[in-house]
N, C-alpha and C positions, 0 to 999 in steps of 0.2 A: 686802471685800464690804460690811461694815457702813458703812464710810466713804463708799463710792459711793452706797449707799442713802440715807444721811443727806444727802449733797450733792444727790441728786435730789429728795428731799422738800423741802429748803430752796429749791431752784429753783422747784418748783411753788408753794410758799407765796409767793414773790416775784411770780410771775406772777399769782396771784390778787389780790395787793395793788395791782397796777398798775391805774390807772383805765381802764375800757373806754370807747371812743367811744360817745357817746349815739346810740341808734338812733331813727330817725324812725318814728313809728307807721305801721302799714300803712294805716290809714284816711286819714292825712294825705297819704301818698304817692299813694294812689289819687285823692284829690281834686285834688291838685296836677297829676297826670298828665291827669286829665279837663279841668281848666281850661286846661292848656297845649294840649291837642288842640283845644279850642274856639277859643282864641286863634289857633292856626295856621290853622284853617279860615277864620276871619274875615279874616286877613291875605291868604290866597290869594284869597278872594272879592274883596276890594278891589283887589288887584293885577290880577286878571283884568278887573275893571271898567275899570281905568285903562289897561291895556296890550292887552287883547284886542280882536279885530276886532268892529266894530259889527254885521256881518252873521253873526257866528258862524264856526265852523269846520266845513267840509263835507268828507266823504271818500266818493268814489263817488256823489255826489249826495245823501248822507244827512248831516244835521247831527249831529255828534258832540259839539259844544260849543255852549252857548247864545249868543245875541246878548249883546253887552256894552253895550246901550243902557239908559238909565234905566228904561224900562218893563219890560224883561225882567229886569233885575238892579238893583233899587234898592239904594242904599247902606245900610249898617248904620245910620248916623245917621238916614237918611230913614225907615227902618222904626221906629226908636225914637221919632221925632217923630210918626209916625202914631198911636202909642198914645195920645197926648194930644189928638188931634183929635176933635171931636164926630162921632158916628156918622152922625147926620142933621143937616141944617141947621135945627134947631128949638131955640130957647132952652131951656136946662135939660136937654137930652138927654144921655144917657150918652156917655162917650168910647169910642173903639175899644178902649182897654186894658180898660175896665170890661166891655165886651161880650165880650172874649176871656176874661177871668177868669170871668164868669158861665157862658160856654159850657164852659170847662174844668171848672168845678165840676159842671155837669150831666153831662158825660162821665165825670168821676171817680166819681160815684155809681153809674152803670150799670156802669162797669168794675169797681168794688169788688164789686157784686153778682155780676158774671160771674166774678170771681176767686174769690170764696167758693164759688160753685156749681161751678166747674171744679176747685177744690182738693178739694172733697168727692167729686166724681165720680172724679177721678184717684186719690185714696187708696183709695176703695171698689173700684176696679178693680185696684190694686196688691196689695191684701191677698189676694184669692183667687189671683192670678197667682203670688204668692210661695209660697202654701200648697200649691197643686196644679199640677203640671207640665202637666196637660191644659188647665187654664184659661189658663196662660201661652201654650201653643201655639195655643190657639183665639182668645184675645183680643188678644194683642200685635200680630199683623199688622194687625188692624182698627184698633187705636189709631194705629199709624203711618200706615196707609192713609188714615185720616180727614183727616190734615193735607195730603194731596195735592189735596183738592177745594178749589177757590178759594172764599174766603169771599164774594166778590161774587156767586157763583152760588148759595150756600146762603142768603144773607140774604133774597132775595125769597121763597124757598120757606118759610122759617120764618115770615116775616111773613104770608104767605097762609094757611098752615095754622093759625097761631095765631089769626088773625082769625076763624076759624070755631069756635073753642073757646069753650064756656061753662062755666067752672070751677064756679061756683055760681050760683044765681038772682041774687045781688047782686054777684058777682065775675066780671068779664070780663077777657079778655086785652087788656092795654094795649099801645100801641106800644113803650113802653120795655121791656116784658117781652121782646119779640123781640130788642131790643138786648142785654139781659142774657144771653139764651140763646146768641146768636151770639158774644158775648164769652167765655162759658164754653166754647164749642166750640173756641176757639183756646187757652184757658188749661188745659184738662184734660190735654192730651197731655204737656207737659213735667213736670207733677206726677206723672202716672202712671209715666212712665219714670224720673224721679228717685226716687220712692218705691220702685219695684220694685228699682232698683239699690241703694238704701240698705238695704232689707230683706234683700237677698241678700249684703250686704257682710261679715257676720261670717265669720271664718275657720272652717274645719272643726274646728279644735281647740276653739274657743269653743263651737260647737254641740254637739260631742261631750261637753264638760264639762257642759253643761246636760242632755244626755240621760243622762249618768252620774248626775247628781243627781236623776233622775226628775222633771224639770221638765215641766209640762204645756205644750202649744202656746201657751196664753195667757201663761204665765209667761215662756217664751222670747221671745215677741213683745214684751212690755212691758219686760222687763229686759235683753234683749240686742239684738234686731233694731231696735226703735225708737230707743234711744240711739245705736246704731251707724249708723242711717240718717239722723240729723239733718244731718250734714255734706253729704249728698247732697240732702236734701229742701229745705233752705233756699235754695240756688242755684236749684233748680227752681221754687220759689215766686216767687223774684225774676224769673226769666224769664217765668213765667206772668203776673205783674203787668203787665209790658210788653206781652205778647201780649194781655191783656185790654183794655188801652187801645187797641191797634191794632184789635182786633175791634170795640170800641164805635164807633170812628171810622168804620170801613168800613161797619158796620151802619147808622149814621146817614146816611151818604151813599147807601147802596143803598136803604134803606127810606124816606128822606125824613123821618126823625124829627127834630123840632125840639128846641131846647134844648141841643144839644151842639156841640162844636167841629167835628165833621164837617159838620154842616149849615151852620155859620158859614163853613167853607172854601168850600162851594158858593156861598153868597151873596156872599162877597168875591171869588170867582173871576169872577163876572159884572161886578164893578166894577174888574177888573184893568187895563182900558184907561185909565181915568181916575185910579185910585188903586191902583197896584200894591203899595204898601207894606202895604195892609190884608190882602192875601192872604198875604204873608210873615209878617205879625204873627200871623195865625191859625195858620199852620204852625209858627211859633216857639212859640206856646202849646201846640200839640199835642206838640211834641218835649219841652218842659219838663214837660208832664204825665206823659209816659212815664218820664222820669228821676225825677220826684217819686214816682211809684208804686213804682218799683224801690227807691228810697231808703227809703221807708216799710217795705217788706218787710225791708230790712236791719236794722231794729230787732229782728226775730225772730232775726237772727244773733247779736246781743248778748244777747238774753234767753234763747235756747235753748242755743246752742253754748257760751257761757261757763259755763252750769250743767250742761254735759254731764259725766256721771260715767262712769268706767270700768265695765265690766260687773261685775255682782254676781251671783254664783252663788246660786240659791235655797237657802233653809235648810229 
């Protein structure tokens, strides 16, 4: 028996000494997968432009695939060339790429405000829903139901109601304030659901341990529920960032607020006949803005989850 045990121990030591294959970091894999998906999409786009019918594909009298002509589907290189063209035929005017960057920066600022406001509201709703069962039954259905109302219908109402508000004698409701509120309207729901799921994630054994140690609700919240809820909250915040960008763009289009990429999409859509590449350049900027917002929130994943500690019973 001792010889068999010694043989087994020696075999395990040999296996430990064998070099293990290097693992590709998860962030690198996700980035490579995303880039591969974009590349496949661009290849499909160019193949359809080259091989697709000029009049599009119709089924039952309804067009299900777009026209493959240069005006409806400009090439990728054409869109990239459009970024270097002057926006207006005036010497010294900014290029289309500069206009898209400026518009994306304007939308990013309002989306950041909406994300912050939505995160605060979402967490403020999740705390009482976790603490009191009655609050969860009363608030949770309304949180979910709020996302079924189209933003394009809510935006004019918020702009009209806000325009009548006089916050202080010197502080009035600005058009960008409506955009921030509408952006927060889309951002708060995933935060509320993610925070609630995270706060409820500790096992019954862990909560019973804190109860046995006479922990107060505040101690249980800070030492158990919040650390356990971070893996649920960070993805919710990432989704909320993308939702905030979408809300800002839709609000800019619905309310006519200038300075953002949503308004730029409207302006370039009017020029789609003569310069279709400009519209796609604005849409490309909006898509990259959403990805950048979600990537910035991923910094929280590194800052918070890597410092996540196991539960610590109160002393």
